[in-house]
C-alpha positions, 0 to 999 in steps of 0.5 A: 887399259884403265888409267891410274887417275881413272882407277883412283876416281873409281876406288874406295873413298880415302879413309884419311879425309879427316874432319876433327872437332875436338876429339871426333873424327869423320872418316869417308868410307864405302865405295864412293869416287875419290876425286879432287872435290873429295879431297877438299871436303871439309864441313863447317868452316870456321872464322878463318882458315890456316893452310900449312905447308912445310919441308917441301924441300924444292920438290917442284913435281910429284914424287914417291916418298916413303915414310920411315919404318922406324921412327923411335921416341925416347923419354916421354915421347916413347911410343907416342905420335909422332914415333909410331910407324906402320901397323902401330900408326894405323892402329893408333889413328884407327886407319886400314892397311892396304889403303891410301892412308897406309900408302901415304902415311906409312911404309907398309906394302909401300912398293905395291901401293905406290904402283896402284896409287902413284905419285904425291905432291907437286906445287902445281897440285898444291896451288890447285887446292890453295886456290880452290880453298881461297875461292870457297872461303874468300882470300880474306879468311885464308892464311897460308903459311910455310914452315921452312925447308922449302927453298933447298933440296933440288938442282934448280934451287941450288943453282938459283940459291932458292929463288926458284921456290921464291917464285913458287911461294910468291905465286902461291900467295904465301903469307909467311915462312920460317927457315932452316936449310935456307940458311945454308945459302949464306946470310947475304942471301938469306937477308936478300930473301927477306927484304925482297920477297912478298911474304914475311920471313919470321924468326923470333930466336935469331940474333946478331952475335954482337949486339943481340939485335933481332935479325928478322921480324919475330911476328906479324899480325894478319887480319882474317876473317875479321880476326886478328892472327898473330903469327910468331916465327920460330927458325930452327934453333940448331942451325949453326950446330947442325949446318956450317956456322961459317955461312951465318957467322954473325947470327946466333940462334937457339930455342929462347923460350923466355923470348917466345913467352914475351912474343906471345904476351905481346901479342895478346896485349896488342889484341890478337884473337889467336896466336900461331907459332910457325915453327921449325923446332921439331915436333918433340921440341914443340910439344915440350914448348907448348907445355911451358909457353902459355897462351899459344893457341896453335904450333905448326910444326915442322923439321922432323917431317912428320905427317899426322891425320889429327892435331896433338893437344898439348893443354890448350895448344894445338900441334899441327904436323904436315909431313914433307916433300908437298905430300900434304897440305894441312887446313886448320879452321878455328872459331874465334869468339871474345878473343878466344879460340872456341873450337877447331876443325882439322884436315890433313889433305893427301896430295894425290897427284892423279886425282888433282888437276895441275894448276896451269899458271903453276905448271908453267912456272914449274916448266920455266923454272926447270928449263934450263936444267931439263937436259941434265936433269932427265939424264938416265944413270942407271936403273933401281933394281930394288926400292931406294928410299931415304927416310928411317932413323938408322938406314935408307937404301938410298943412303947406302947407295950413296955410302957404296958409291963413296967407298968405291970412288974414294977408294975408302974402307968406311963411308959416312953420309949424313942422316938427311930425310930429304929426297924422293923414293925410287921404286924397282925398275925406276930409272935413276936420273941425275934428277933423283941423285941431285934431290938427295944431294944438292947442298952448298957444301958437298965436298966428299973428304977422305981422311983416316979415323981411329975406331975410337974416333968413329965410336965417338962420332956415332955417340955424339950423333946418337945423343943429338937424336936420342937425348931424353930432353927434346931441348937437346935434340937435333931432330935428325937421323943417325949418320949412315955408315958404310963398311961398319955394323954396330949396336945401339941401345937407345935407352942408355945415356950419353957416351953409352949407347954404342957398342960392338962395332964390326969392320964388315969387310973382315967381320972382326971387331972395329979396333979403337987404336987402328986408323981406317980410311973414311970418306964422307960428305957434308962436313960443316967445317970450312974449306973442305977439299974433295969432289961434290958427292953427286959426281961420285954417285953418278959415276957409281951408278953409271958403272953399276947400271942396275943398282940393287941394295938389300936392306941393311942389317948391320945396325942392331937396335935395342932398348926401344 
């Protein structure tokens, strides 16, 4: 029987091998073999090379990860990248359905294509690509930057407070990173990482609450290819709103646009040939910031997990979106002359795990990191009888499973589960291991509470979350997905204003409208309040899957979307 690796090596060439110079695109087509060498083909090199990884969420090994079928933009972002999915996405970028592009970049025919093309990611495969590019270019010409959300999202990261990924990033030779979920390990732990890690932890937008002094180094200048490259860090600006403030009580965040302009101006005054913003703002926030802060050459964007095979130009700034979970590595080569960026070439490199030879040193490190937890992680709790995925503005079948588990195990009428974007996808027939559950739930505040809420209170919660996502001004967006709701259906008009988007709340158990003044038993997890009581959510999900054995989740039709 032909192996998947052999099949991929003999298949059609990846249409997503992009080398963009300005507005031009070059695609590999025809019946060439796809190999590791093909993935690394680039063309003319620039003065220096930037490699960007982001939102890995501590995923050490290859996985399946389905991109969203619904990713809505509002205001000026409506109907433009990254708010295009499936056929619209493929058409916009000139790509074909049924291909590796469709598999890696959309949700179209995901299950069928996953069986054909296999898992993606794996830090040992990323290490292979990084080392190959450094060998080709010379390490003195390559800058490796991580966009944040790298140190959280797996069981080993939770147990080691991110030390597993600190080791991985150190082994990769990462030059700098920024943060978001990293802050949920607490101020003391993040400070320790900042002081001990061999890479820079940058964040120009974090201040001490009392004295308004910088908590982190704002920027760092690297010399690559004879050019001075200033890298300015931008942590997730809404961290104390989206995550527990009590974990970082003395730090203040924010977009701090004026301070960003000062940092750019200072970099230019200091002789920078290129200014790069390493950002965890989210794509729409970065697009707005690029239009308002002058002098930025590149924004390496993150947080919203968008993967796009071309850069987006905003004025003279180039926005790069590299996706998540280690599925892609972005390569951007810049030409520099007379203190200016005069040209660029870009390639979004898909990390097909069956094509890329694992780096042996990184593979050993991964094995060593996972060894203390291997027996627990490999425990098979049940089986997936349907596709279990997480990503989407409103629903994910993995999240629906979590809601079902919460309602059953906490004897609740309604369940709330946060709209987190991280966690792998399981194909029908795949085992549901504790590893898979942990990859969707491993946070430092996992307690599953149980209380009562009135119908009006529940509507208010949904309205608040909707405004956080669909506010037409990107600076007021949190960049997440809607809270997942079990036991309740509703309609949402994303075109309406604050407090007016949610209607037709229905108690699914009876099929009747949710009563505004009636109290319902509600359970949920990931509350940002302090001292929340309840069992960790992964224990509830484990019991539910163990009892259910074969988990089958039908597509959720309880949310009706209009105004999109």
